[in-house]
DSSP file (Angstrom, degrees, kcal/mol; ACC not computed):
  #  RESIDUE AA STRUCTURE BP1 BP2  ACC     N-H-->O    O-->H-N    N-H-->O    O-->H-N    TCO  KAPPA ALPHA  PHI   PSI    X-CA   Y-CA   Z-CA
    1    1 A M              0   0    0      0, 0.0     2,-0.7     0, 0.0    55,-0.0   0.000 360.0 360.0 360.0 125.1  -20.2   -5.5    3.3
    2    2 A K        -     0   0    0      2,-0.0     2,-0.5     0, 0.0    55,-0.4  -0.821 360.0-173.5 -96.0 111.1  -19.9   -1.8    2.8
    3    3 A V        -     0   0    0     -2,-0.7     2,-0.4    53,-0.1    53,-0.2  -0.895  11.9-149.4-105.4 132.7  -16.3   -0.5    2.9
    4    4 A T  E     -A   55   0A   0     51,-2.7    51,-3.3    -2,-0.5     2,-0.5  -0.854  10.8-146.2 -99.6 135.4  -15.6    3.3    2.8
    5    5 A W  E     -A   54   0A   0     -2,-0.4     2,-0.4    49,-0.2    49,-0.2  -0.888  15.3-173.1-107.5 130.0  -12.4    4.4    1.1
    6    6 A E  E     -A   53   0A   0     47,-2.5    47,-2.7    -2,-0.5     2,-0.5  -0.958  10.2-161.0-124.4 141.6  -10.5    7.4    2.4
    7    7 A F  E     +A   52   0A   0     -2,-0.4     2,-0.4    45,-0.2    45,-0.2  -0.986  18.4 171.2-122.7 122.1   -7.5    9.1    0.9
    8    8 A T  E     -A   51   0A   0     43,-2.0    43,-3.2    -2,-0.5     2,-0.1  -0.996  29.8-126.8-137.0 133.9   -5.4   11.4    3.2
    9    9 A T  E >>  -A   50   0A   0     -2,-0.4     3,-1.7    41,-0.2     4,-1.1  -0.449  31.8-113.5 -73.6 155.0   -2.1   13.1    2.7
   10   10 A G  T 34 S+     0   0    0     39,-2.2    37,-0.3    36,-1.0     3,-0.2   0.810 115.8  53.9 -60.2 -32.6    0.5   12.5    5.4
   11   11 A D  T 34 S+     0   0    0     35,-0.3    -1,-0.3    38,-0.2    36,-0.1   0.549 114.0  42.8 -81.0  -5.1    0.5   16.1    6.6
   12   12 A K  T <4 S+     0   0    0     -3,-1.7    -2,-0.2     2,-0.1    -1,-0.2   0.497  81.7 114.5-115.1  -7.8   -3.3   16.0    7.0
   13   13 A I     <  -     0   0    0     -4,-1.1     2,-0.2    -3,-0.2    -5,-0.0  -0.438  63.3-130.2 -69.0 135.4   -3.9   12.6    8.6
   14   14 A I    >>  -     0   0    0     -2,-0.2     4,-2.5     1,-0.1     3,-0.6  -0.504  20.1-108.3 -88.3 158.5   -5.2   12.9   12.2
   15   15 A A  H 3> S+     0   0    0      1,-0.3     4,-2.7     2,-0.2     5,-0.2   0.860 115.4  50.6 -54.7 -45.9   -3.6   11.1   15.1
   16   16 A K  H 3> S+     0   0    0      1,-0.2     4,-1.7     2,-0.2    -1,-0.3   0.854 112.6  47.6 -66.8 -32.7   -6.4    8.5   15.7
   17   17 A D  H <> S+     0   0    0     -3,-0.6     4,-2.0     2,-0.2    -1,-0.2   0.908 113.2  47.1 -72.7 -42.1   -6.4    7.5   12.0
   18   18 A L  H  X S+     0   0    0     -4,-2.5     4,-2.9     1,-0.2     5,-0.2   0.899 110.0  54.5 -64.1 -39.6   -2.6    7.2   11.9
   19   19 A Y  H  X S+     0   0    0     -4,-2.7     4,-2.5    -5,-0.3    -1,-0.2   0.923 108.0  49.2 -58.8 -44.6   -2.8    5.1   15.1
   20   20 A A  H  X S+     0   0    0     -4,-1.7     4,-2.1     2,-0.2    -1,-0.2   0.882 111.9  49.2 -63.5 -38.7   -5.3    2.7   13.5
   21   21 A V  H  X S+     0   0    0     -4,-2.0     4,-2.8     2,-0.2    -2,-0.2   0.942 112.5  46.4 -64.1 -48.8   -3.1    2.4   10.4
   22   22 A L  H  X S+     0   0    0     -4,-2.9     4,-2.5     1,-0.2    -2,-0.2   0.866 110.5  54.1 -64.3 -35.6    0.0    1.7   12.5
   23   23 A L  H  X S+     0   0    0     -4,-2.5     4,-2.4    -5,-0.2    -1,-0.2   0.927 111.3  44.8 -62.8 -45.2   -1.9   -0.8   14.6
   24   24 A L  H  X S+     0   0    0     -4,-2.1     4,-2.4     2,-0.2     5,-0.3   0.918 113.7  49.6 -66.1 -43.7   -3.0   -2.7   11.5
   25   25 A R  H  X>S+     0   0    0     -4,-2.8     4,-2.3     1,-0.2     5,-0.8   0.909 112.6  47.9 -62.0 -41.4    0.5   -2.6   10.0
   26   26 A N  I  X>S+     0   0    0     -4,-2.5     5,-2.3    -5,-0.2     4,-1.1   0.929 111.1  51.3 -63.1 -45.5    2.0   -3.8   13.3
   27   27 A K  I  <>S+     0   0    0     -4,-2.4     5,-2.6    -5,-0.2    -2,-0.2   0.907 122.7  28.9 -58.8 -44.8   -0.6   -6.6   13.5
   28   28 A V  I  <>S+     0   0    0     -4,-2.4     5,-1.8     3,-0.2    -2,-0.2   0.957 127.2  35.4 -85.0 -55.1    0.1   -7.9   10.0
   29   29 A F  I  <5S+     0   0    0     -4,-2.3     6,-0.6    -5,-0.3    -3,-0.2   0.860 130.2  25.2 -75.0 -35.7    3.7   -7.1    9.2
   30   30 A I  I  <XS+     0   0    0     -4,-1.1     5,-0.9    -5,-0.8    -3,-0.2   0.906 132.4  27.0 -96.8 -49.8    5.3   -7.6   12.5
   31   31 A V  I > <S+     0   0    0     -5,-2.3     3,-0.8     3,-0.2    -3,-0.2   0.977 126.5  38.1 -80.6 -58.4    3.1  -10.0   14.5
   32   32 A E  I 3 <S+     0   0    0     -5,-2.6    -3,-0.2    -6,-0.3    -4,-0.2   0.911 125.5  38.5 -62.5 -44.1    1.4  -12.2   11.8
   33   33 A Q  T 3 <S-     0   0    0     -5,-1.8    -1,-0.3    -6,-0.1    -2,-0.2   0.428 102.6-132.5 -88.0   2.6    4.4  -12.4    9.5
   34   34 A A  T < 5 +     0   0    0     -3,-0.8     2,-0.5     1,-0.2    -3,-0.2   0.908  54.7 148.4  47.8  50.3    6.8  -12.7   12.4
   35   35 A C      < -     0   0    0     -5,-0.9     2,-0.9    -6,-0.6    -1,-0.2  -0.956  39.0-153.3-121.7 115.8    9.0  -10.1   10.9
   36   36 A H        +     0   0    0     -2,-0.5     2,-0.3    -3,-0.1    -6,-0.1  -0.780  42.4 125.7 -92.8 107.5   11.0   -7.8   13.1
   37   37 A Y        -     0   0    0     -2,-0.9     2,-1.1   103,-0.0    -2,-0.1  -0.968  67.6 -93.0-153.4 165.9   11.7   -4.6   11.3
   38   38 A Q        +     0   0    0     -2,-0.3    -2,-0.1     1,-0.2     0, 0.0  -0.729  39.1 177.2 -86.9  98.8   11.2   -0.8   11.8
   39   39 A D        +     0   0    0     -2,-1.1     2,-0.8     1,-0.1    -1,-0.2   0.888  62.5  79.2 -70.5 -40.3    7.9   -0.1   10.2
   40   40 A I        +     0   0    0      1,-0.2    -1,-0.1     2,-0.1    -2,-0.0  -0.604  56.6 166.4 -75.2 111.4    7.8    3.6   11.1
   41   41 A D        -     0   0    0     -2,-0.8    -1,-0.2     0, 0.0    -2,-0.0   0.261  55.3-102.3-116.7   9.2   10.1    5.0    8.4
   42   42 A G  S    S+     0   0    0      1,-0.0     3,-0.1     4,-0.0    -2,-0.1   0.488 101.3  93.9  85.2   1.2    9.6    8.8    8.6
   43   43 A L    >   +     0   0    0      1,-0.1     3,-1.2     2,-0.1   -33,-0.1   0.599  57.7  83.4-101.8 -13.1    7.3    8.9    5.5
   44   44 A D  T 3  S+     0   0    0      1,-0.3   -31,-0.2   -35,-0.0    -1,-0.1   0.815  96.8  40.7 -64.4 -31.4    3.9    8.6    7.1
   45   45 A L  T 3  S+     0   0    0    -34,-0.1    -1,-0.3    -3,-0.1     2,-0.2   0.347  86.4 122.0 -99.4   5.9    3.6   12.3    7.8
   46   46 A N    X   -     0   0    0     -3,-1.2     3,-1.8     1,-0.1   -36,-1.0  -0.452  65.9-134.4 -69.5 137.5    5.1   13.5    4.6
   47   47 A K  T 3  S+     0   0    0    -37,-0.3    -1,-0.1     1,-0.3   -35,-0.0   0.737 106.9  57.7 -65.3 -20.7    2.9   15.8    2.5
   48   48 A D  T 3  S+     0   0    0    -39,-0.1    21,-1.4   -38,-0.1    20,-1.0   0.139  90.4  90.6 -96.9  19.3    3.8   13.7   -0.5
   49   49 A S  E <   - B   0  67A   0     -3,-1.8   -39,-2.2    18,-0.2     2,-0.5  -0.926  61.5-156.8-111.4 141.2    2.6   10.5    1.0
   50   50 A I  E     -AB   9  66A   0     16,-2.6    16,-2.6    -2,-0.4     2,-0.6  -0.973   3.4-152.8-119.6 129.3   -1.0    9.3    0.6
   51   51 A H  E     -AB   8  65A   0    -43,-3.2   -43,-2.0    -2,-0.5     2,-0.6  -0.897   7.2-163.8 -99.7 122.1   -2.7    7.0    3.0
   52   52 A I  E     -AB   7  64A   0     12,-2.9    12,-1.8    -2,-0.6     2,-0.5  -0.937  14.3-175.5-107.1 116.9   -5.5    4.9    1.4
   53   53 A R  E     -AB   6  63A   0    -47,-2.7   -47,-2.5    -2,-0.6     2,-0.6  -0.948  20.5-154.3-121.1 130.6   -7.7    3.4    4.0
   54   54 A G  E     -AB   5  62A   0      8,-3.1     7,-2.9    -2,-0.5     8,-1.4  -0.911  22.5-164.0 -98.4 120.9  -10.6    0.9    3.7
   55   55 A L  E     -AB   4  60A   0    -51,-3.3   -51,-2.7    -2,-0.6     2,-0.5  -0.898  15.4-174.6-114.1 132.8  -12.9    1.4    6.6
   56   56 A Y  E >  S- B   0  59A   0      3,-2.5     3,-2.2    -2,-0.4   -53,-0.1  -0.982  82.2 -19.3-124.2 118.5  -15.6   -1.0    7.8
   57   57 A E  T 3  S-     0   0    0     -2,-0.5    -1,-0.1   -55,-0.4     3,-0.1   0.871 129.2 -53.0  50.6  40.2  -17.8    0.2   10.6
   58   58 A G  T 3  S+     0   0    0      1,-0.2     2,-0.4   -54,-0.0    -1,-0.3   0.345 113.6 119.9  83.2  -6.1  -15.1    2.7   11.4
   59   59 A Q  E <   -B   56   0A   0     -3,-2.2    -3,-2.5     1,-0.0     2,-0.7  -0.774  68.0-123.5 -96.1 134.3  -12.3    0.1   11.6
   60   60 A C  E     +B   55   0A   0     -2,-0.4    -5,-0.2    -5,-0.2     3,-0.1  -0.668  44.9 156.1 -75.2 112.5   -9.3    0.3    9.3
   61   61 A I  E     +     0   0A   0     -7,-2.9    23,-3.2    -2,-0.7     2,-0.3   0.517  61.1  34.9-116.9 -11.3   -9.4   -3.1    7.5
   62   62 A A  E     +BC  54  83A   0     -8,-1.4    -8,-3.1    21,-0.2     2,-0.3  -0.996  67.2 168.9-144.9 144.9   -7.5   -2.4    4.3
   63   63 A Y  E     +BC  53  82A   0     19,-2.4    19,-2.8    -2,-0.3     2,-0.3  -0.994  13.3 167.5-158.7 144.7   -4.6    0.0    3.7
   64   64 A S  E     -B   52   0A   0    -12,-1.8   -12,-2.9    -2,-0.3     2,-0.4  -0.964  20.1-144.1-148.1 162.9   -1.9    1.1    1.3
   65   65 A R  E     -BC  51  79A   0     14,-2.7    14,-2.8    -2,-0.3     2,-0.4  -0.994   3.3-155.4-132.1 136.4    0.5    4.0    1.1
   66   66 A I  E     -BC  50  78A   0    -16,-2.6   -16,-2.6    -2,-0.4     2,-0.4  -0.919  11.1-165.6-107.2 135.1    1.7    6.0   -1.9
   67   67 A V  E    S+BC  49  77A   0     10,-2.4    10,-2.5    -2,-0.4   -18,-0.2  -0.942  70.4  12.7-119.4 144.6    5.0    7.8   -1.6
   68   68 A N  S >  S+     0   0    0    -20,-1.0     3,-1.0    -2,-0.4    -1,-0.2   0.829  74.1 153.4  63.6  35.6    6.2   10.5   -4.1
   69   69 A Y  T 3   +     0   0    0    -21,-1.4    40,-0.2     1,-0.3     7,-0.1   0.691  66.4  50.5 -70.3 -15.9    2.8   10.7   -5.6
   70   70 A D  T 3  S+     0   0    0    -22,-0.2     2,-0.5    39,-0.1    -1,-0.3  -0.134  86.6 100.2-116.5  38.2    3.3   14.3   -6.8
   71   71 A S    <   -     0   0    0     -3,-1.0    40,-0.3     3,-0.2     3,-0.1  -0.979  45.2-170.3-128.3 124.0    6.6   14.1   -8.6
   72   72 A A  S    S+     0   0    0     -2,-0.5    -1,-0.1     1,-0.2    39,-0.1   0.685  88.7  60.3 -78.8 -17.9    7.1   13.9  -12.3
   73   73 A D  S    S+     0   0    0      1,-0.1    -1,-0.2     2,-0.1    37,-0.0   0.776 108.3  34.9 -83.5 -28.3   10.8   13.1  -11.8
   74   74 A T  S    S-     0   0    0     -6,-0.1    -3,-0.2    -3,-0.1    37,-0.2  -0.935  88.7-101.6-128.5 150.5   10.5    9.9   -9.8
   75   75 A P        -     0   0    0      0, 0.0    38,-0.2     0, 0.0     2,-0.2  -0.317  37.9-111.8 -64.9 150.1    8.1    7.0   -9.9
   76   76 A S  E     - d   0 113A   0     36,-2.4    38,-2.6    -7,-0.1     2,-0.5  -0.537  31.7-141.6 -73.9 151.8    5.4    6.9   -7.3
   77   77 A V  E     -Cd  67 114A   0    -10,-2.5   -10,-2.4    36,-0.2     2,-0.5  -0.976   7.8-156.5-123.4 126.1    5.8    4.0   -4.9
   78   78 A I  E     +Cd  66 115A   0     36,-2.7    38,-0.5    -2,-0.5     2,-0.3  -0.861  31.9 148.0 -97.4 132.2    3.0    1.8   -3.5
   79   79 A G  E     +C   65   0A   0    -14,-2.8   -14,-2.7    -2,-0.5     3,-0.1  -0.905  37.1  49.8-150.9 179.5    3.8    0.1   -0.2
   80   80 A R  E     +     0   0A   0     -2,-0.3     2,-0.4     1,-0.2    -1,-0.1   0.829  65.1 179.0  55.0  37.7    2.5   -1.2    3.1
   81   81 A V  E     +     0   0A   0    -17,-0.1     2,-0.3    -3,-0.1   -17,-0.2  -0.585  10.8 162.4 -75.1 121.9   -0.4   -3.0    1.2
   82   82 A I  E     -C   63   0A   0    -19,-2.8   -19,-2.4    -2,-0.4     2,-0.4  -0.995  33.1-167.3-145.4 145.7   -2.5   -4.8    3.8
   83   83 A I  E     -C   62   0A   0     -2,-0.3   -21,-0.2   -21,-0.2     5,-0.1  -0.998  40.8-110.4-125.2 130.5   -5.8   -6.5    4.4
   84   84 A D    >   -     0   0    0    -23,-3.2     3,-2.4    -2,-0.4     4,-0.3  -0.360  27.5-123.9 -56.9 135.6   -6.8   -7.4    8.0
   85   85 A S  G >  S+     0   0    0      1,-0.3     3,-0.9     2,-0.2    -1,-0.1   0.782 109.1  61.8 -57.0 -29.7   -6.7  -11.2    8.3
   86   86 A S  G 3  S+     0   0    0      1,-0.2    -1,-0.3     3,-0.0    -2,-0.1   0.639 109.3  41.8 -70.8 -13.1  -10.3  -11.2    9.5
   87   87 A F  G X  S+     0   0    0     -3,-2.4     3,-0.6   -26,-0.2     5,-0.3   0.241  84.4 121.6-120.5  11.2  -11.5   -9.7    6.2
   88   88 A R  T <   +     0   0    0     -3,-0.9    -3,-0.0    -4,-0.3    -4,-0.0  -0.346  59.8  44.1 -73.7 158.6   -9.4  -11.6    3.7
   89   89 A G  T 3  S+     0   0    0     -2,-0.0    -1,-0.2     1,-0.0    -4,-0.0   0.597  86.4  96.8  84.9  12.2  -11.1  -13.6    0.9
   90   90 A Q  S <  S-     0   0    0     -3,-0.6    -2,-0.1     0, 0.0    -1,-0.0   0.100 101.5-104.1-120.0  20.7  -13.6  -10.9    0.1
   91   91 A Q  S  > S+     0   0    0      1,-0.1     4,-1.9     3,-0.1     5,-0.1   0.669  80.3 133.1  66.2  18.9  -11.8   -9.3   -2.8
   92   92 A L  H  >  +     0   0    0     -5,-0.3     4,-2.8     1,-0.2     5,-0.2   0.846  67.5  58.7 -67.9 -32.5  -10.7   -6.3   -0.7
   93   93 A G  H  > S+     0   0    0      2,-0.2     4,-2.5     1,-0.2     5,-0.3   0.908 105.6  49.3 -61.4 -41.3   -7.2   -6.6   -2.1
   94   94 A V  H  > S+     0   0    0      2,-0.2     4,-2.5     1,-0.2    -2,-0.2   0.938 113.6  45.6 -61.8 -47.7   -8.6   -6.1   -5.6
   95   95 A K  H  X S+     0   0    0     -4,-1.9     4,-2.5     2,-0.2    -2,-0.2   0.884 112.2  52.3 -64.8 -38.2  -10.5   -3.0   -4.5
   96   96 A L  H  X S+     0   0    0     -4,-2.8     4,-2.3     2,-0.2    -2,-0.2   0.951 113.3  41.6 -63.8 -50.2   -7.6   -1.6   -2.5
   97   97 A I  H  X S+     0   0    0     -4,-2.5     4,-2.9     2,-0.2     5,-0.3   0.896 114.3  52.7 -67.4 -38.7   -5.1   -1.9   -5.5
   98   98 A K  H  X S+     0   0    0     -4,-2.5     4,-2.7    -5,-0.3    -1,-0.2   0.941 112.1  45.2 -60.4 -46.5   -7.8   -0.6   -7.9
   99   99 A N  H  X S+     0   0    0     -4,-2.5     4,-2.0     2,-0.2    -2,-0.2   0.886 114.1  49.7 -63.7 -38.9   -8.4    2.4   -5.7
  100  100 A T  H  X S+     0   0    0     -4,-2.3     4,-1.7     2,-0.2    -2,-0.2   0.940 114.8  42.4 -66.6 -48.1   -4.7    3.0   -5.2
  101  101 A V  H  X S+     0   0    0     -4,-2.9     4,-2.4     1,-0.2    -2,-0.2   0.903 112.8  53.6 -66.8 -41.3   -3.9    2.9   -8.9
  102  102 A D  H  X S+     0   0    0     -4,-2.7     4,-1.4    -5,-0.3    -1,-0.2   0.894 106.1  53.8 -60.0 -39.3   -7.0    4.9   -9.9
  103  103 A Y  H  < S+     0   0    0     -4,-2.0     4,-0.4     1,-0.2     3,-0.3   0.930 110.4  46.7 -59.2 -44.9   -5.8    7.6   -7.4
  104  104 A L  H >< S+     0   0    0     -4,-1.7     3,-1.2     1,-0.2     6,-0.3   0.871 106.6  57.4 -67.2 -36.7   -2.4    7.7   -9.2
  105  105 A K  H 3< S+     0   0    0     -4,-2.4    -1,-0.2     1,-0.3    -2,-0.2   0.809 103.0  55.6 -63.6 -28.5   -4.0    7.8  -12.6
  106  106 A C  T 3< S+     0   0    0     -4,-1.4     2,-0.7    -3,-0.3    -1,-0.3   0.604  88.9  90.1 -78.7 -11.8   -5.9   11.0  -11.6
  107  107 A N    X   -     0   0    0     -3,-1.2     3,-1.2    -4,-0.4   -37,-0.0  -0.781  68.5-153.6 -90.5 117.6   -2.6   12.7  -10.7
  108  108 A K  T 3  S+     0   0    0     -2,-0.7    -1,-0.1     1,-0.3   -38,-0.1   0.753  90.9  53.4 -63.0 -25.8   -1.3   14.5  -13.7
  109  109 A N  T 3  S+     0   0    0    -40,-0.2     2,-0.6    -3,-0.0    -1,-0.3   0.624  85.4  95.4 -85.8 -13.1    2.4   14.3  -12.5
  110  110 A C    <   +     0   0    0     -3,-1.2   -38,-0.1    -6,-0.3     3,-0.1  -0.693  35.5 157.8 -88.3 119.1    2.4   10.5  -12.0
  111  111 A H        +     0   0    0     -2,-0.6    40,-2.5     1,-0.3     2,-0.3   0.668  64.8  15.6-110.0 -26.1    3.8    8.6  -15.0
  112  112 A S  E     - E   0 150A   0     38,-0.2   -36,-2.4   -38,-0.2     2,-0.4  -0.985  60.1-149.6-150.1 159.5    4.9    5.3  -13.4
  113  113 A V  E     -dE  76 149A   0     36,-2.8    36,-2.3    -2,-0.3     2,-0.3  -0.971   8.3-166.3-132.3 142.3    4.5    3.3  -10.3
  114  114 A Q  E     +dE  77 148A   0    -38,-2.6   -36,-2.7    -2,-0.4     2,-0.3  -0.915   8.8 172.9-123.1 154.1    6.8    0.9   -8.5
  115  115 A L  E     -dE  78 147A   0     32,-2.0    32,-2.7    -2,-0.3     2,-0.8  -0.979  32.5-129.7-153.8 156.4    6.1   -1.6   -5.7
  116  116 A S  E     - E   0 146A   0    -38,-0.5     2,-0.3    -2,-0.3    30,-0.2  -0.899  36.8-162.3-106.0 101.2    8.0   -4.4   -3.9
  117  117 A A  E     - E   0 145A   0     28,-2.5    28,-2.4    -2,-0.8     2,-0.3  -0.626  26.7-113.3 -89.6 138.7    5.7   -7.3   -4.1
  118  118 A Q  E >   - E   0 144A   0     -2,-0.3     3,-3.0    26,-0.2    26,-0.3  -0.587  40.4-120.9 -60.8 130.1    5.8  -10.4   -1.9
  119  119 A S  G >  S+     0   0    0     24,-2.2     3,-1.6    -2,-0.3     4,-0.3   0.753 108.8  62.9 -56.0 -30.9    6.8  -12.9   -4.6
  120  120 A H  G 3  S+     0   0    0     23,-0.4    -1,-0.3     1,-0.3     3,-0.2   0.610 101.3  56.1 -70.0  -7.5    3.7  -15.1   -4.1
  121  121 A L  G <> S+     0   0    0     -3,-3.0     4,-2.1     1,-0.1    -1,-0.3   0.259  71.4 106.5-105.7  11.1    1.6  -12.1   -5.2
  122  122 A I  H <> S+     0   0    0     -3,-1.6     4,-2.3     1,-0.2     5,-0.2   0.934  81.2  49.0 -55.9 -49.0    3.2  -11.5   -8.6
  123  123 A N  H  > S+     0   0    0     -4,-0.3     4,-1.1     1,-0.2    -1,-0.2   0.870 108.2  55.5 -60.6 -36.6    0.2  -12.9  -10.5
  124  124 A F  H >4 S+     0   0    0      1,-0.2     3,-0.6     2,-0.2     4,-0.3   0.948 111.5  42.3 -59.5 -50.1   -2.2  -10.7   -8.4
  125  125 A Y  H ><>S+     0   0    0     -4,-2.1     5,-1.6     1,-0.2     3,-1.6   0.820 105.1  64.2 -70.3 -30.6   -0.3   -7.5   -9.3
  126  126 A E  H ><5S+     0   0    0     -4,-2.3     3,-1.7     1,-0.3    -1,-0.2   0.816  90.6  67.2 -62.0 -28.8    0.0   -8.5  -13.0
  127  127 A K  T <<5S+     0   0    0     -4,-1.1    -1,-0.3    -3,-0.6    -2,-0.2   0.718 100.6  49.8 -62.8 -20.4   -3.8   -8.4  -13.2
  128  128 A F  T < 5S-     0   0    0     -3,-1.6    -1,-0.3    -4,-0.3    -2,-0.2   0.355 130.2 -94.3 -99.0   3.6   -3.5   -4.6  -12.7
  129  129 A G  T < 5S+     0   0    0     -3,-1.7    21,-0.3     1,-0.3    -3,-0.2   0.443  77.2 142.5  99.5   0.9   -0.8   -4.2  -15.4
  130  130 A F      < -     0   0    0     -5,-1.6     2,-0.3    19,-0.1    -1,-0.3  -0.456  33.0-157.6 -71.6 147.9    2.3   -4.4  -13.2
  131  131 A S  E     -F  148   0A   0     17,-2.6    17,-2.4    -2,-0.1     2,-0.1  -0.950  26.7 -95.3-127.3 151.6    5.3   -6.2  -14.7
  132  132 A V  E     +F  147   0A   0     -2,-0.3    15,-0.3    15,-0.2     3,-0.1  -0.396  39.0 174.5 -64.5 134.1    8.2   -7.8  -13.0
  133  133 A A        +     0   0    0     13,-3.3     2,-0.3    -2,-0.1    14,-0.2   0.308  57.9  25.6-125.9   4.8   11.2   -5.5  -12.8
  134  134 A S  S    S-     0   0    0     12,-0.8     2,-0.2     3,-0.0    -1,-0.1  -0.969  80.6 -92.9-155.8 169.4   13.8   -7.4  -10.8
  135  135 A K        -     0   0    0     -2,-0.3    11,-0.4     1,-0.1     2,-0.1  -0.499  61.6 -82.8 -78.4 161.0   14.9  -10.8   -9.8
  136  136 A E        +     0   0    0     -2,-0.2     2,-0.3     9,-0.1     9,-0.2  -0.387  56.1 173.7 -65.8 142.9   13.6  -12.2   -6.5
  137  137 A Y  E     -G  144   0A   0      7,-2.6     7,-3.5     5,-0.1     2,-0.5  -0.950  33.3-103.5-144.8 162.9   15.3  -11.0   -3.3
  138  138 A L  E     -G  143   0A   0     -2,-0.3     2,-0.5     5,-0.2     7,-0.0  -0.788  29.4-177.0 -92.7 130.4   14.8  -11.4    0.4
  139  139 A E  E >  S-G  142   0A   0      3,-2.5     3,-1.6    -2,-0.5    -2,-0.0  -0.973  80.3 -19.3-125.1 114.9   13.4   -8.4    2.3
  140  140 A D  T 3  S-     0   0    0     -2,-0.5    -1,-0.1     1,-0.3  -104,-0.1   0.851 128.3 -54.4  54.3  36.8   13.2   -9.0    6.0
  141  141 A G  T 3  S+     0   0    0      1,-0.2    -1,-0.3  -106,-0.1    -3,-0.1   0.496 117.6 109.5  81.0   4.3   13.4  -12.7    5.3
  142  142 A I  E <  S- G   0 139A   0     -3,-1.6    -3,-2.5   -23,-0.0    -1,-0.2  -0.949  75.2-112.3-116.2 130.5   10.4  -12.8    2.9
  143  143 A P  E     + G   0 138A   0      0, 0.0   -24,-2.2     0, 0.0   -23,-0.4  -0.415  44.3 176.3 -62.5 128.3   10.9  -13.3   -0.9
  144  144 A H  E     -EG 118 137A   0     -7,-3.5    -7,-2.6   -26,-0.3     2,-0.3  -0.893  19.3-161.4-129.9 159.6   10.0  -10.1   -2.8
  145  145 A T  E     -E  117   0A   0    -28,-2.4   -28,-2.5    -2,-0.3     2,-0.2  -0.988  23.6-122.9-141.0 132.1   10.1   -9.0   -6.4
  146  146 A D  E     -E  116   0A   0    -11,-0.4   -13,-3.3    -2,-0.3   -12,-0.8  -0.529  32.3-172.8 -73.5 142.0   10.1   -5.4   -7.7
  147  147 A M  E     -EF 115 132A   0    -32,-2.7   -32,-2.0   -15,-0.3     2,-0.3  -0.961   6.8-158.8-135.1 152.4    7.3   -4.6  -10.1
  148  148 A T  E     -EF 114 131A   0    -17,-2.4   -17,-2.6    -2,-0.3     2,-0.4  -0.923   5.7-165.3-131.3 156.7    6.4   -1.5  -12.2
  149  149 A L  E     -E  113   0A   0    -36,-2.3   -36,-2.8    -2,-0.3     2,-0.5  -0.980  12.2-148.5-140.8 126.3    3.4    0.0  -13.9
  150  150 A V  E      E  112   0A   0     -2,-0.4   -38,-0.2   -21,-0.3   -39,-0.1  -0.846 360.0 360.0 -94.7 129.1    3.4    2.7  -16.6
  151  151 A L              0   0    0    -40,-2.5   -39,-0.2    -2,-0.5    -1,-0.1   0.448 360.0 360.0 -91.6 360.0    0.3    4.9  -16.3
């Protein structure tokens, strides 16, 4: 399966691409995980947000978002990490996180990265060098743990 990876700043993402991202986020985070929360948080169109999209035959099947990627003063934050349920089990999560972290490593201002991991994925993120940075807590009813990575 040939997946194409695209990286777009929030101020440059076009409407149809953002729509596809929001559709996937809604499908996974709100419907599949039965979690009622406000996904649209005002950061998607920010020039300092990066959308990483994995596309298969033009369909957005993998996604993550980086916030504050161009600030030496604050850590970059990876969030909204998703793989479409129809494409799980094909190592797309590994490729998505690798592409996301590699993007940050290429940014001269980025020194550290944070993410709020669903707790059952701690071992997955540790494979990329992330370490646990908090006790477990509930976010929207789902156990999460903060993790950090120094670049």
